[in-house]
N, C-alpha and C positions, 0 to 999 in steps of 0.2 A: 672458450673450450669448444671444439667441434664435436658433433655427435650428441649434443645434449638431449635432443628430442627422442633419440632411440638408445639412451644410455641405460645399462644395467646398474651402474654405480656412478654417482657423482660425489665429489668432495670439493668443498670450497673453504679455503683459508684455514686449513687444519694446523693448529698449534699444539705442541705437547712438550712438556718439560719433565725431567726427572731430577729433582733437586735443582742444581745450577746448570745442568746439561739440557740444552734445548734439542730435542730429538726431531721435532717438526717445526718448520718456520714458514707458515702460510702455504702449505702444500695444496695444490689444486689438481684434480684428476677428473676425466670423463671417460668411462669404460663402456664401449659398445656391447650390446647384447649378442650372445651366440657365438663369440669368438674366443680366442686366447690372447690375453693381454699380459705382456711381460714387464716386470719391474726389475731393472738393473741398478746396480750401484755398489760402491765399495762398502766394506764392513763399517758399521756405525752410521751409514747414510740415513737410516730411518725406515728401511724397507719393512722389517718385521713389525715395527710400531704402526706403520701405515696399515698393514694387513690386519692387525688386531683391532684397529679402530674401524676399518671397513667391515669387518666381520661381526661388529657389535660386541666384541669381547673386552674392549677398553674404550674409555671416553676421552675425547680430546679436551684440552683446556679451553679451546675456542674453535669455532668453525662448525660446519655442518656436513652431514653425510646422508645421502638418499640411496637406498638399496632396493631395487626392484619395486619402486614406488612407495617404500616405507621409510620414514624418518628413523635412522639408526640410533638416534639418541632417545627419542620418545617411544619408539616401538622396538626396542632391542630384542625382546623375546620373539616377536614376529620375524625379525630379520634372522635371528639364529636358527629358526625353524626352516629357513630357506637356504641355509649355508652349510656346506661341508668344508672342513678344514683339516689339512695335514700340516701340523706345525713343525717348525724346525727342530724343536726339542722333542724328545721321546714322550708320547702320550699313550703308550701301550701299557696295558695292565699285565705285568710280567707273570703273575700267578695263573692267569687264565690262558686257555688255548687260543690259537688264532681264530677258530670258529666262535669261541665264547666271547672274544673281544668284539667281533663283528655283530653277534647277536645282542650284546650289551648296548652297542651304539644304535642298532636298529630299534631296540626297545625304547630308547630315549626319544626317538622320533615317532613313536607310536606304532611301529611295525611289530607284529606278533605272529607266532605259529609258522604256517607254511610260507607265508609271504616273506617273513624275516629270513627264514632258512634259504629260500630261493634266491633272495638278494645277496645273502652272504656267500652262497655257493658261486653265484655269478661273479662276484668281486674276487673271490679266491682264484677262480679260473683266469680272470682278466689279468691278475697280477702274478700268475704262475705260482700259486701257493696251495694248490689242491692237495698235494701230498704232504703238506705241513699243517693241514686243518686241525689235527688233533695234538699238535706239539704245543707245549707251553711257550708263551711268547718270550719268556726269559731265556729259553734255550736257543732261540733263533739268532743268527748272525746279525751284524749291524745292517747289512744290506737287505736281508729278509725282514727285519723289523721295520725298516723304512717302507718296504713294499706293503707290509701289513697296515702301517699308519695311513697310507694312501687308500688302501681298500676300505678302511674304516671311514674315511672322508667320503667315499663313493657309495657306501652301503645303503643309505637312505635315498639315493637317487636325487640329490638336491639340484635345483636349477643353477646354483652358483657355487663354484668350487674354488677354494683358496689352497694353493700348494706353495708352501714356504720352503724353498730349496729342495724340491722333490727328488732330485737326482743325487743328493748328498749321500755318499757311501755306497752307491750302486756301481757294479762292474759294467763295462761297456755293453754287454749283452742285455743285462737287466735294464740299463738306461734306454737302449733302443726299444725294448718291449714297452717300457713306460711311455716313451714318446708315442708309440702306436696307440696306446690306450687314450692318451690325452688328445691326440689328433682325431680319434674316432668320436669324440664328444662335440666336435665343431658343428654348429648349427642347432645343437640340442641343449648345450649348457654354455654358461659363461665361465671361463676358467681364468683365474688371475694367479700367475705364478711369479715368485721371486727366484732369481737364479744368479749364480756366479758364472755359469757356463754360457758364453756368448753364442756358441754353436747351438745350444738348446733354444735360446730366444730366437735365433735366426731360423731354426727348423720349425718351430711351433707357433710363434707369436704372429698375430695379424698386426698388432701395434706394440710398441715398446716405449716405456717411459724410463728415463735415466734420472735417478734421485741422488742428489749430492747435498750433504749438510742440511737435510730436512726439506729440500725444495726440488721440484721437477725442473731440471735444466734442459731437457730435450724430450720431446715426444714425437714419434714418427713411426712409419712402417719400417721393417727391416730394409726393404728396397730403398725407401726414402733416406734412411740413414747411410746406406752405401753411396747414394747420389750426393748427399751432403759432403761426404768425405772425399769422394773421387770425381765429382763433376760428370758422372756418367761413364768415365773411363780413366784408367791410370796407366801410364807407360812407365815401365821399370827397365832400366838398362844397367846391367851388372858389369862392373869394370874390375881392373886388376888391383885397385887399391884406393884409399881415400884421397891420396894426392892426385891421382889421375882424374877422379870424379870432380874434385875441386877445380882442377885446371880446365876441364871441359865445360863445367858450369859457367866459368868466367868467359871462356871463348865464345860459347854459344848462347849466352844470355840475351843478346840482342835479337837473335832469330827466333827464340822460344821464350816469350814472356812467361814467368812463373816457373821456369826450370830451376830445380834446386838439387844440390848434392846432399845425400844422406848416407854417411859412411862411404862404402865403396860402390854406391850406385847413384844414378841420376833418376829423378822422378819428375814426371810431367803430366799435367792433367790434359787429356785429349784422347782421341781415338786412334785407330790403326794407321791412318794416313800420316798423322803427326808423329806417331812412333817410328814409322819407317823412315821418315825424313830425318828424325833425330839420329837414328841408327846410321844412315848414310853419312851424315855430317860428322858424327863421332869418328867413323872410320876414316873419313877424309882428313880429320885432324890427327890421325896417327894412333887412335885407340884400337885395342883388340878386345871387343866386348866378350864377356864370359857368359852372359845370359841376357835374354830379352823377352819381355812379355807385355801384353796389353790386356787389361781387364778392369772390372769394377773394383773400387776400394772395398775393404771388408767392413762389416759392422763393428769389428773391434777398433778400427781406426776412428770411426765416428764416436764410439763410446769413450775412447781415451781423450779425444778432443773435447767431448762434453764434460768429462771429469775435470779437465784442465780449466775450462771456462767456469765450471761450478766452483772450483777451488778458489778462483779469484773474486767471486761475487761477494 
């Protein structure tokens, strides 16, 4: 695992079962300090279990975890003092106001009086909750409750922040504001977030791990994931139908190794020059293209490929 010397979190060989179900199967991770690390994966892949173990809220059946220099198994209390967590499930006290929830968490971390109130007010402002400070949490909408949960994770100003599906239930405007808050922590905190939103990982994460069936099947930067999927560039030639795409793929295969038909389009790994040559040859073969583009593959394509590989393992 790269980055071991400057890692905020390292995990080796994590195994965890719930009855007969194996949630983690020898999971390894190395998470650098001071950045945003995204954990992607389908439902049931083991993402939340991983977060709970890394945050010293659950113990693995086997394996080891080091968090900011502390052994998370032997020094769980010390680790929890350094960690803020916004869980996927609702951890907000419904009978308390938004401000009271924040002050309660601040007190658990040893903050009192003016310091606690100042931190709470700062977090309310960061998450757009100032005008809801006196509202009982039970009266807040799902999206506002989610924002409050994230504010509670931030209130003690921890060096390590876990956000488990942070954008779940947020509208696009609130999601964009949350992204701004997360991005502002870079260099000051280490943020580990699980997400189902590929665009969220692409926008925020410095590195991404894809977890499938309790194992990391891919770890890379978003740019690296795009290169893996697209080889630095991908040509897309839209045609009139699947039949025409299949015909051209057969005719032009000798001139363009790797050319393939996908539905009503041709795909080719290469840059602009290769794309323009493909376009000219397709026209010479009688095609009337309906669209043409050259660009990097998306992180989504790399993610889907990784899930496919993981499912076969």
